[in-house]
C-alpha angles and dihedrals in degrees: 000000000000091000092041092241117142132189117228120191104223101209096047104025092231111150139184090240089097127047090237091051092048090051092050093050094046090049091053092046091051092048091051091048090052092050090050091051091049090049090051091052088061098037102046097061089050092049090048092051090047089055094043087057088062098259125139124240121209134009116342114260121250109288095032135087118211121217124182148107096293103047117120097220108081094212089062096052114126137167092242133020117278125178113194133185108247131198092281088051091056088055091046089057086065091046092053091049091050091050093047087054090055100259117159119250096240090056090049090049090052091049092050091048090055087065096043100264109123108190125175120233089244093054091046091048091049091048093058089063098049115101087195087085092063092048099264127126116217101171114162090238089065122086091213136005115284131205106253127224093240136087114260120241090206131032118247089244092056091042088056090047090055091048089053090050090051094048 
């Protein structure tokens, strides 16, 4: 009201210009919020179990291709989730080795670009911190890290080396 902005529900014409209209709209918004909360109560435990079983939630990280029942691209449909190292992932193995051996990011970027993988310094920097690349899931829904059902791009030893370099 103080900014003279009103909500108008398109299908019913109810608006916040009247107190009754405002009440009706707020009631509907609260009901929708309650439905969403109830849905989350059922969904979150299922997502947590899915992750605890070593599956991955979300888009596959750079270097991996995700196959499963819920992927949009038909050619990547699969009965169960599979995360496979793709061509970029094969190049990233080299990037991780270079980093573990103390190479600077801009040199690694140049090396990747030679083979057609253009990766920004921000993406590269973020990648060094993701345990996903050594086969470990650290999703915030999990109480503790879990061994993932995918092949690592970097060994745990080299992952730890890179962490030591970063710290």
